[in-house]
N, C-alpha and C positions, 0 to 999 in steps of 0.2 A: 504494500500500500504506500509506495513511495510518492505516488501522485498527490496524496493528501498533505504531504509535508510542506508544499509550497503554497497551499491555499490560505485564504483569509480565515481567521478563527471561527467566524459565523458559518461560513460555507463548510469548513472542516467538521464542525459540530453537526451540521445538517447531514453530511455524509455518514458520520459515525452513528447517527440515529437511523438513517435510511437503510443502510446495508443489513444490520441484524434484524431490523423490523421487517424488511422484505423477505428475509430468509424464514423468519417465524411465520409470516403470513403465507408463504408458499407451503410450508409444512402443514399449517392449519387447513389450507385449502385441500391439499392431498388427503389429509385425514378425514375431512368432511366428506369428500367424494367416496372415500373408502368405507364410510359409515362408522368411523371410530371417534366421533366428536361428541358422544353423548355426555361425557363428563370430563372436563379438562383438569380436574384435580386441584384447581386453584379457586379459592373463594375469598371474598373480602371479609374483614374482621367486623363488619357492621352490616346492618340491614339497609340495602340500597333500593328497596322497593318504594318508589316515590308515588306509585299510583294507588296504593292501598288495597290492591287486589292480587290475585294469584296469576302473575304474568311470567312467561319464560324469558322475557327481556329484562336484564338488569343493567342499569346505567353504568355501574362501576364493575366491569368484568375485565379479565385478561384480553378477551377478544376485542372489546371496545377500545382498550388501551392500544392494542396493535393497530386497529383501524384508524384511531386518531393520529398516532405517530406516523403511520404510513402517509396519510394525507398531509400532515404537517411537514414532514421532512421532504417529500418529493415536490411539494409546492414551493418550498424554500429553494431547493436546488433548481427547479425549473424557472423560477422568476428572479433568481439572484441578480442576473444582469439587467433585467427590465425594471426592477424596483430598487433604486440606489439607497433609499432611506431604510436602515435596519429596523426601525420601529414599525414602519408601514409593512415591511416584508414579514416580520414576525406576526403582526396583526392579521395579515392575509393568510399566513400559515395556520394560525389558530382557527380562523373562520372556516377554512377548507377542512381542517381536521375535524371540527364539529360537524360539518356537512357530511363527511365520511361516516361518522357515527349515526347521523340522522338518516342517511340513505340506507345503512345497514338495518336500522330500526324499521324503516318502511318496508324493506324487503321481508323481514321477519314477520311483520304484520300481515303482508299479503300471503305468505306461506301458511300462516295460521288460519286464514280464511279458507284454505283448501281442505282443511280437516272437517270431518263431520262427526256428529255424535250418533252412533248406532246402538246405544244402549236401549234395551227393551223397556217400553212403558206400555202397560196394558191399555191405557187410554188410546194408544195408536191403533189398537186392534178394532175399535168401534167401526161398524159398517164395512168391515173387510169380509171377504168370502173365504171359505175354507171347506174342509171335508171332515165328516165324522170319523173318528179313529176308533173309539169304543162306543157302542150303542148307547143312546140316550133314551131312557124311558120317559114317557110323556108326563105332562101336568106337574112339573117340578118335583116329581117323586124320586127320580134317580139321577145321579150325576154320571155323565159320560165324558168323553174327551173329544176335542176337535183339534185339527191341525190347521194353522193359519200362517200365512206369510206376511211378516211385518218388517219393513225396511230390508227386504231381500233375504231374510232368514226365517226358517220355519220354527214355529213355537207350538207346543202342545199345551192346551188350556183345558181346565175342567169346564164342563158346559151342562146347562139344563135347558129345557124347552118348555114353553107354556102350552104347547099344542100336542100333537100326536107324537108317538114314538119315532125316533129317527135311527134308522139302521146304519151300520158301518158303511162308509163310502158315500153317504148322502151329501149333496152339496148344500151348504148352509151359509147364512149371513149372520154376523154378530149384531144384535139389535140393542143390547144393553150390557153394562158391566155391573155385576153384583158386588164383587169384592176383588181382592188382589189377584186371584187366579180363577175366578168363577165368572163365566159369561152366560148370557141368555142368547140363544140362537133360534133362528127360524129357517125352515126349508125354503130353498130357492125354487 
């Protein structure tokens, strides 16, 4: 690294920040695409959750530090010749570093929106059609079972009917929910 010896102290500092930060960023990127970024092993000594909710984005994290330093250092190196005033240059570097963290935050928010909650709620089964799995005796006398597809997954629910007996394989529609696992069905 002999080329750093002749540089101005500010530019030399920016290079000393940019090179290791870029290396760590490249390693993080490779590990992310390899699926090994679930826990980086580093955590802050304080609670940095500024939203009051359970969010996967933490303001003070190792990844955000790397993002900030990456934007900060490479902006300084890129604009060193164009912005002669060091105060203005460092201010521009800080702004771009914060923008890097903000862009990362926006990307994470968009990725979160791609997820969906597929947990089963019996209320989602209302008005769905299914088939009788175990015979249901009529007039609310005996409990049988129905299979119904909710959110792309089949569920087996206890069922009663207010009408006639429903044989196995009969097509039914769920008309009411009685309790956590008991539904009222009618023949289609």
